[in-house]
C-alpha positions as CSV (number, residue, x, y, z in Angstrom):
1,M,-11.5,-34.9,82.6
2,D,-13.8,-36.7,80.3
3,S,-16.4,-34.0,80.7
4,V,-14.0,-31.2,79.9
5,T,-12.8,-33.1,76.8
6,S,-16.3,-33.8,75.8
7,N,-17.3,-30.1,76.1
8,S,-14.2,-29.0,74.1
9,I,-15.0,-31.4,71.3
10,F,-18.6,-30.2,71.2
11,S,-17.8,-26.5,71.3
12,E,-15.1,-26.3,68.6
13,P,-17.2,-27.7,65.7
14,S,-20.0,-25.3,66.6
15,I,-17.7,-22.4,66.0
16,F,-16.5,-23.8,62.6
17,L,-20.1,-24.5,61.6
18,V,-21.2,-20.9,62.3
19,I,-18.5,-19.2,60.3
20,P,-19.2,-20.9,57.0
21,T,-22.9,-20.3,57.5
22,V,-22.2,-16.5,57.9
23,V,-19.9,-16.4,54.9
24,S,-22.5,-18.4,52.8
25,L,-25.3,-16.0,53.8
26,S,-23.1,-13.0,53.0
27,I,-22.3,-14.4,49.5
28,L,-26.0,-15.1,48.9
29,C,-26.8,-11.5,49.9
30,L,-24.1,-10.1,47.6
31,L,-25.0,-12.2,44.5
32,P,-28.2,-10.2,43.8
33,L,-26.2,-7.0,44.4
34,A,-23.6,-8.0,41.9
35,S,-26.3,-8.9,39.3
36,W,-28.0,-5.6,39.9
37,I,-24.7,-3.7,39.4
38,R,-24.1,-5.6,36.1
39,W,-27.7,-4.8,35.0
40,A,-27.3,-1.1,35.9
41,W,-24.0,-0.8,34.1
42,Q,-25.5,-2.3,30.9
43,W,-28.7,-0.2,31.2
44,Y,-26.5,2.9,31.5
45,H,-24.7,2.2,28.2
46,V,-27.9,1.3,26.4
47,T,-29.9,4.4,27.5
48,I,-27.2,7.0,26.9
49,V,-26.8,6.0,23.3
50,S,-28.4,8.5,20.9
51,R,-30.7,6.9,18.3
52,E,-31.8,10.0,16.5
53,E,-30.2,8.9,13.1
54,F,-31.2,5.3,13.5
55,P,-34.3,5.0,15.7
56,D,-35.1,1.5,14.5
57,L,-31.7,0.0,15.2
58,Q,-30.7,-1.7,18.4
59,L,-27.3,-2.2,19.9
60,P,-25.7,-5.6,19.2
61,P,-26.4,-8.4,21.7
62,G,-23.8,-8.9,24.4
63,T,-22.9,-8.0,28.0
64,M,-20.9,-5.1,29.5
65,G,-19.6,-6.7,32.7
66,Y,-19.0,-4.5,35.8
67,P,-18.4,-0.7,36.1
68,V,-15.0,0.5,35.0
69,V,-13.4,-2.9,34.5
70,G,-16.2,-4.2,32.2
71,E,-15.2,-7.7,31.1
72,T,-11.5,-7.0,30.9
73,I,-10.5,-9.5,33.6
74,A,-12.4,-12.4,31.9
75,F,-10.7,-11.4,28.6
76,L,-7.2,-11.3,30.1
77,K,-7.8,-14.7,31.8
78,K,-9.3,-16.5,28.8
79,G,-7.5,-14.9,25.9
80,S,-9.0,-15.8,22.5
81,Q,-11.4,-18.3,24.1
82,F,-13.3,-15.2,25.4
83,Y,-14.0,-14.1,21.9
84,K,-14.9,-17.6,20.7
85,E,-17.5,-18.0,23.5
86,K,-18.9,-14.6,22.7
87,M,-19.2,-15.5,19.0
88,E,-20.9,-18.8,19.7
89,Q,-23.4,-17.0,22.0
90,Y,-24.1,-13.8,20.2
91,G,-23.0,-14.2,16.5
92,H,-20.7,-12.1,14.3
93,V,-21.5,-8.7,15.9
94,Y,-21.7,-8.2,19.6
95,K,-21.0,-5.7,22.3
96,T,-18.7,-5.9,25.4
97,H,-16.7,-3.5,27.6
98,L,-12.9,-4.0,27.4
99,L,-9.9,-2.1,28.6
100,G,-12.0,0.8,29.9
101,R,-14.1,1.2,26.7
102,P,-17.5,0.2,25.4
103,T,-16.7,-2.0,22.5
104,I,-18.3,-3.7,19.5
105,R,-16.5,-6.7,18.0
106,A,-17.4,-7.6,14.4
107,M,-16.2,-10.4,12.1
108,G,-17.0,-11.6,8.6
109,A,-15.7,-10.1,5.3
110,D,-18.7,-7.8,4.7
111,N,-18.5,-6.3,8.2
112,V,-14.7,-6.0,8.0
113,K,-14.9,-4.3,4.6
114,K,-17.3,-1.7,5.7
115,I,-15.1,-0.8,8.7
116,L,-11.8,-0.7,6.8
117,M,-13.3,1.1,3.8
118,G,-14.8,3.7,6.2
119,E,-11.4,4.9,7.4
120,N,-11.6,8.7,8.2
121,T,-15.3,8.8,7.3
122,L,-17.0,6.2,9.6
123,V,-14.0,5.3,11.8
124,T,-10.5,6.3,12.8
125,S,-7.6,4.3,14.2
126,H,-7.9,4.0,18.0
127,W,-5.8,1.6,19.9
128,P,-6.7,0.8,23.6
129,T,-5.7,3.5,26.0
130,S,-2.8,1.5,27.5
131,V,-1.3,0.8,24.1
132,R,-1.6,4.5,23.0
133,L,0.0,5.8,26.2
134,L,2.8,3.3,26.3
135,L,3.8,3.5,22.6
136,G,3.4,7.3,22.8
137,S,2.6,10.0,20.3
138,G,6.0,9.6,18.6
139,S,5.1,6.1,17.3
140,I,3.9,5.8,13.7
141,S,1.0,3.5,14.6
142,Q,-0.4,6.1,17.0
143,S,-0.1,9.1,14.6
144,S,-3.0,10.4,12.5
145,G,-3.8,12.9,9.8
146,H,-0.9,14.7,8.1
147,V,1.7,13.3,10.4
148,H,0.7,9.7,9.8
149,K,0.5,10.3,6.0
150,V,4.0,11.8,5.9
151,R,5.5,9.1,8.1
152,R,3.9,6.3,6.2
153,K,5.0,7.6,2.9
154,H,8.7,7.7,4.0
155,M,8.5,4.3,5.7
156,M,6.9,2.6,2.6
157,H,10.0,3.6,0.6
158,A,12.2,2.1,3.3
159,F,10.7,-1.3,2.7
160,S,11.1,-1.4,-1.0
161,R,12.2,-4.5,-2.8
162,C,15.7,-3.1,-3.3
163,T,16.0,-2.5,0.4
164,L,14.7,-5.9,1.3
165,D,17.2,-7.5,-1.1
166,D,20.0,-5.7,0.7
167,M,18.5,-6.7,4.1
168,T,18.2,-10.4,3.3
169,N,21.8,-11.4,4.2
170,V,21.7,-9.3,7.4
171,I,18.6,-11.2,8.4
172,Q,20.1,-14.5,7.4
173,N,23.2,-13.8,9.6
174,C,20.9,-12.9,12.6
175,V,18.8,-16.0,12.2
176,T,21.8,-18.4,11.8
177,S,23.7,-16.9,14.7
178,C,20.7,-17.4,17.0
179,M,20.1,-20.9,15.7
180,H,23.8,-21.8,16.1
181,E,23.3,-21.9,19.9
182,W,20.3,-24.2,19.8
183,P,21.9,-27.6,19.3
184,A,24.1,-27.2,22.4
185,A,21.0,-26.8,24.5
186,G,19.6,-30.2,23.3
187,R,16.1,-29.1,24.0
188,M,14.5,-25.6,24.3
189,Y,11.3,-23.7,24.7
190,A,10.4,-22.4,21.3
191,Y,8.7,-19.1,22.1
192,P,11.4,-17.5,24.2
193,E,14.0,-18.4,21.6
194,C,11.8,-17.1,18.8
195,K,11.3,-13.8,20.7
196,R,15.1,-13.4,21.1
197,L,15.6,-14.2,17.4
198,A,13.0,-11.7,16.3
199,F,14.4,-9.0,18.6
200,T,17.9,-9.5,17.3
201,A,16.8,-9.4,13.6
202,A,14.7,-6.2,14.2
203,A,17.4,-4.4,16.2
204,R,20.1,-5.3,13.6
205,A,18.3,-5.1,10.3
206,L,16.0,-2.3,11.0
207,L,17.8,-0.1,13.4
208,G,21.5,-1.1,13.0
209,I,21.9,-2.0,16.7
210,E,24.7,-4.5,17.2
211,P,23.9,-7.4,19.6
212,H,26.5,-6.4,22.2
213,H,24.6,-3.1,22.8
214,F,21.3,-4.8,23.9
215,E,23.0,-7.8,25.6
216,Q,24.9,-5.6,28.0
217,S,21.9,-3.5,28.9
218,Q,19.5,-6.5,29.1
219,M,17.4,-4.6,26.6
220,H,15.6,-7.6,25.3
221,E,14.4,-8.6,28.8
222,T,13.1,-5.1,29.4
223,F,11.4,-5.1,26.0
224,C,9.6,-8.4,26.9
225,E,8.4,-6.8,30.2
226,F,7.1,-3.8,28.2
227,L,5.2,-6.1,25.8
228,K,3.8,-8.2,28.6
229,N,2.0,-5.1,30.0
230,L,1.2,-3.3,26.8
231,M,-2.5,-4.3,26.8
232,T,-3.9,-3.9,30.3
233,I,-6.2,-1.7,32.4
234,P,-4.7,1.8,32.1
235,Y,-4.3,2.7,35.7
236,N,-1.0,3.9,37.0
237,I,-1.2,2.3,40.3
238,P,1.5,0.3,42.1
239,G,1.2,-3.4,41.3
240,F,-0.8,-2.8,38.1
241,G,0.5,-4.0,34.8
242,F,0.3,-0.5,33.4
243,R,2.7,0.8,36.0
244,K,5.1,-2.0,35.1
245,G,4.8,-1.1,31.5
246,I,5.6,2.6,32.1
247,K,8.8,1.6,34.1
248,A,9.9,-0.8,31.3
249,K,9.3,1.9,28.7
250,T,11.4,4.4,30.6
251,R,14.3,2.0,30.8
252,L,13.9,1.2,27.0
253,L,14.0,4.9,26.0
254,N,17.1,5.4,28.2
255,N,18.7,2.4,26.4
256,I,17.9,3.9,23.0
257,R,19.1,7.3,24.0
258,D,22.5,5.7,25.0
259,I,22.7,3.8,21.7
260,L,21.8,6.5,19.3
261,P,25.2,8.4,19.4
262,D,26.9,5.2,18.3
263,L,24.5,4.7,15.4
264,E,25.1,8.3,14.3
265,K,28.8,7.5,13.7
266,R,28.1,5.3,10.7
267,P,25.5,5.3,7.9
268,Y,21.9,4.8,9.0
269,T,20.0,1.7,7.9
270,P,17.4,2.6,5.2
271,V,14.7,2.2,7.8
272,M,16.3,4.6,10.3
273,R,17.1,7.1,7.5
274,A,13.5,7.0,6.4
275,Y,12.3,7.5,9.9
276,Y,14.5,10.5,10.5
277,D,13.3,12.0,7.2
278,S,9.7,11.5,8.2
279,T,10.2,13.3,11.5
280,L,11.5,16.3,9.6
281,G,8.6,16.2,7.2
282,S,5.9,15.8,9.8
283,G,7.4,18.3,12.4
284,T,8.3,15.7,15.0
285,E,11.0,17.5,17.0
286,T,11.0,16.5,20.7
287,E,13.6,13.9,21.8
288,T,10.9,11.8,23.5
289,E,8.9,11.5,20.3
290,I,12.0,10.5,18.3
291,L,12.9,7.8,20.9
292,E,9.2,6.6,20.9
293,G,9.4,6.3,17.1
294,V,12.5,4.1,17.3
295,L,10.9,2.0,20.0
296,D,7.8,1.6,17.7
297,L,10.0,0.3,14.9
298,L,11.4,-2.3,17.2
299,F,7.9,-3.2,18.4
300,A,6.6,-3.5,14.9
301,G,9.5,-5.6,13.7
302,H,9.4,-7.9,16.6
303,E,5.8,-8.8,17.4
304,T,4.7,-10.3,14.1
305,V,7.8,-12.3,13.7
306,A,8.1,-13.7,17.2
307,S,4.6,-15.2,17.4
308,T,4.4,-16.4,13.8
309,A,7.9,-18.0,13.9
310,T,6.8,-20.0,16.9
311,N,3.6,-21.0,15.1
312,C,5.7,-22.0,12.0
313,L,7.8,-24.2,14.2
314,M,4.7,-25.8,15.8
315,F,2.7,-26.4,12.6
316,V,5.6,-27.7,10.6
317,G,6.7,-29.9,13.5
318,Q,3.2,-31.4,13.7
319,R,3.2,-32.2,9.9
320,P,6.2,-34.3,8.7
321,D,4.7,-34.2,5.2
322,V,4.9,-30.4,5.1
323,M,8.5,-30.5,6.3
324,D,9.4,-33.0,3.6
325,K,7.9,-30.8,0.9
326,L,9.8,-27.8,2.2
327,R,13.1,-29.7,2.2
328,E,12.5,-30.8,-1.4
329,E,11.7,-27.3,-2.6
330,I,14.7,-25.8,-0.7
331,E,17.1,-28.4,-2.3
332,R,15.7,-27.6,-5.8
333,T,16.0,-23.9,-5.3
334,L,19.2,-23.3,-3.3
335,P,22.8,-24.4,-4.1
336,Q,23.9,-27.6,-2.4
337,G,26.3,-27.1,0.5
338,D,27.1,-28.2,4.0
339,G,23.6,-27.7,5.4
340,C,22.8,-24.6,7.5
341,C,24.7,-21.4,7.9
342,Q,25.5,-21.0,4.2
343,T,26.8,-17.5,4.4
344,A,25.0,-15.1,2.1
345,D,23.5,-17.8,-0.1
346,L,20.0,-16.4,0.2
347,S,18.6,-13.5,-1.8
348,Y,15.2,-11.8,-1.8
349,A,14.4,-13.3,-5.2
350,R,15.5,-16.8,-4.3
351,V,13.4,-16.8,-1.1
352,N,10.3,-15.6,-3.0
353,D,10.8,-18.1,-5.8
354,M,9.8,-20.9,-3.4
355,K,6.1,-21.2,-3.8
356,Y,5.4,-23.9,-1.3
357,L,7.4,-21.9,1.4
358,N,5.1,-19.0,0.6
359,Y,2.0,-21.2,1.0
360,V,3.2,-22.4,4.4
361,I,3.8,-18.9,5.7
362,K,0.4,-17.7,4.4
363,E,-1.4,-20.6,6.0
364,V,0.3,-20.1,9.3
365,L,-0.8,-16.4,9.2
366,R,-4.3,-17.5,8.3
367,V,-4.7,-20.0,11.1
368,C,-2.9,-17.9,13.7
369,P,-2.7,-14.2,12.6
370,P,-0.2,-12.2,14.7
371,A,-2.9,-9.7,15.7
372,G,-6.3,-11.2,16.5
373,A,-8.1,-7.9,15.7
374,G,-7.7,-4.3,14.7
375,F,-9.0,-1.3,16.7
376,R,-11.0,1.6,15.4
377,K,-13.2,4.4,17.0
378,A,-16.6,5.3,15.5
379,L,-16.5,9.0,14.2
380,K,-20.3,8.9,13.9
381,S,-23.1,6.4,14.5
382,F,-23.7,3.9,11.7
383,E,-25.2,0.6,10.9
384,L,-23.1,-2.6,10.9
385,G,-24.6,-6.1,10.4
386,G,-28.1,-4.9,11.1
387,Y,-27.0,-3.2,14.4
388,L,-26.2,0.2,15.7
389,V,-22.6,1.3,16.2
390,P,-22.8,4.4,18.5
391,K,-20.5,7.3,17.9
392,G,-17.4,7.3,20.1
393,W,-17.5,3.5,20.8
394,T,-14.5,1.3,20.1
395,I,-14.8,-1.2,17.2
396,M,-12.7,-4.3,16.9
397,Y,-12.7,-5.9,13.5
398,S,-11.8,-9.5,14.1
399,I,-9.0,-10.9,11.9
400,R,-8.8,-14.3,13.5
401,E,-12.5,-15.2,13.6
402,T,-12.9,-13.8,10.1
403,H,-10.2,-16.2,8.8
404,H,-11.8,-19.1,10.7
405,T,-15.4,-18.6,9.6
406,S,-14.8,-17.5,6.0
407,P,-16.6,-19.7,3.4
408,V,-13.5,-19.1,1.1
409,F,-11.5,-21.5,3.2
410,E,-12.8,-25.1,3.2
411,D,-12.2,-26.8,6.5
412,A,-10.9,-23.5,7.9
413,A,-9.8,-24.9,11.2
414,S,-7.2,-27.2,9.6
415,F,-3.6,-26.3,8.7
416,E,-3.4,-27.0,4.9
417,P,-0.8,-25.1,3.0
418,D,-1.8,-26.7,-0.3
419,R,-5.1,-24.8,-0.3
420,W,-3.2,-21.7,-1.4
421,A,-2.1,-23.3,-4.7
422,A,-5.7,-23.0,-5.8
423,L,-6.6,-19.8,-4.0
424,T,-3.7,-17.8,-5.5
425,Q,-5.2,-18.5,-8.9
426,T,-8.8,-17.6,-7.9
427,S,-10.5,-14.4,-8.8
428,D,-14.0,-13.4,-9.9
429,D,-15.0,-12.3,-13.4
430,D,-13.7,-8.8,-12.8
431,G,-10.3,-10.1,-11.7
432,H,-10.8,-9.3,-8.0
433,D,-9.2,-11.6,-5.5
434,L,-12.0,-13.6,-3.8
435,A,-10.0,-13.9,-0.6
436,K,-9.9,-10.1,-0.2
437,F,-11.3,-9.1,3.3
438,H,-11.5,-12.8,4.1
439,Y,-7.7,-12.9,4.6
440,L,-6.0,-9.9,6.2
441,P,-3.3,-10.9,8.6
442,F,-1.6,-7.5,8.2
443,G,-4.8,-5.4,8.0
444,Y,-5.8,-3.5,4.9
445,G,-5.6,0.0,3.3
446,A,-4.1,3.1,4.8
447,R,-3.5,1.4,8.2
448,S,-2.1,-1.9,6.9
449,C,1.2,-3.1,8.4
450,I,4.0,-1.1,6.7
451,G,6.6,-3.8,7.5
452,K,4.6,-6.8,6.3
453,M,7.1,-7.7,3.5
454,Y,10.0,-7.5,6.0
455,A,8.1,-9.8,8.4
456,Q,7.4,-12.3,5.7
457,L,11.0,-12.2,4.6
458,V,12.3,-13.0,8.1
459,L,9.8,-15.8,8.5
460,K,10.9,-17.4,5.2
461,V,14.5,-17.1,6.0
462,F,13.7,-18.6,9.5
463,L,11.9,-21.6,8.0
464,V,14.6,-22.2,5.3
465,E,17.4,-22.3,7.9
466,L,15.4,-24.4,10.4
467,V,14.3,-27.0,7.9
468,R,17.5,-27.4,5.8
469,G,20.0,-27.1,8.7
470,Y,18.6,-29.2,11.5
471,D,16.9,-32.5,12.4
472,W,14.4,-31.6,15.1
473,R,11.1,-32.7,16.6
474,L,8.5,-31.4,19.0
475,E,8.5,-32.9,22.4
476,N,4.8,-31.8,22.8
477,P,3.3,-32.2,19.4
478,G,-0.2,-31.5,20.8
479,A,0.8,-28.0,21.9
480,E,-1.5,-25.1,21.2
481,M,-0.8,-21.4,21.2
482,R,-2.8,-19.2,23.5
483,D,-3.7,-16.0,21.7
484,L,-5.3,-12.7,22.9
């Protein structure tokens, strides 16, 4: 009996010792293969680049990852930390391979200026493939040429000061109705609530969709699923985010199709009227394109507000001195009453008269811009920051890192709204704003965000109602936002 037991004890460990050894040897054999694949993938991209026009220029430093996926998985896992590590290692211009495309990311005012001022000569708008396919050809952001020009012209009129003034009370009602439910909860997670508030405001103020329409169809939940899978590897394979995004988009377009007949029974909002006029002027005729355009308006009105409102809540909650200054300014500017939910006591002029409120919003947008970068495609090879940008490559001009490394902003990593009191008065001898191209949370030029004034209005109304109407605190004051 003892011998049998002894043999069993001896033989079992020997099996478990052999298996790890085989696995370890396999891994050791695969590591050189993985390194060789990475080297071959990078060598391929370097050698196929034509240098006829710029024989002395080299590609920017950087790595390209693995075939097809490039460095996308590392990017999706790390978020903005991925770019921070790249910048620290390679500087202000570097190459990578993201979302199926060879990509050059550039930061700094001079580099950003060259990219943005080169629209339609050096570069053209070119979002990642997954974004272009999911938003669709009917969206304003994905249009180009004559179609984009016509649509943009009409939509710019829809966001005039007069329209925003009319929209202010609608936005205020949306904000206060959402906030009215918060005290009963006692505690809440800020980001989900800010997303719901942003969706409600965009649906009601921009499109004229009443809350009961999207509540019954769970449209907001579907919309969040759509956004979650918007920027991903563009393969329509079961289990992949892109497939989930397509399914969510299909449900959203069906929701919009069901809602449109009800919207047509009453006067359109100025934004919806401008959009329909733009489709006539640009020749957009298919039903799918029209539905995609409406979805794009919802997307544009939601994303900036949702993330920035959360950041406003976080930064103001971390700084009691900022909250006190906001309260003092609100009390000086607005009529005294019973606290929050003062029906229709805000106007576009009153909101914009509050200078410190404006400084807070600008500083939040500087520290945490709603979009970390803009996307372009090189129409031809050109020089940028001393390096070669090959024709056909994607170019990402960094907004976040440009804000954080700009010499215009002293102690750029800190949240200091008071810095804008001096900066708004600063210009060079020719009267040009010194912060130009150093600060661009909404982009610049022909592709800048059409609804930026709307977004800032919603954020200002949000902060006014939050600060004057409630006593609140952060339960995790050390919280940080994870950005892409």
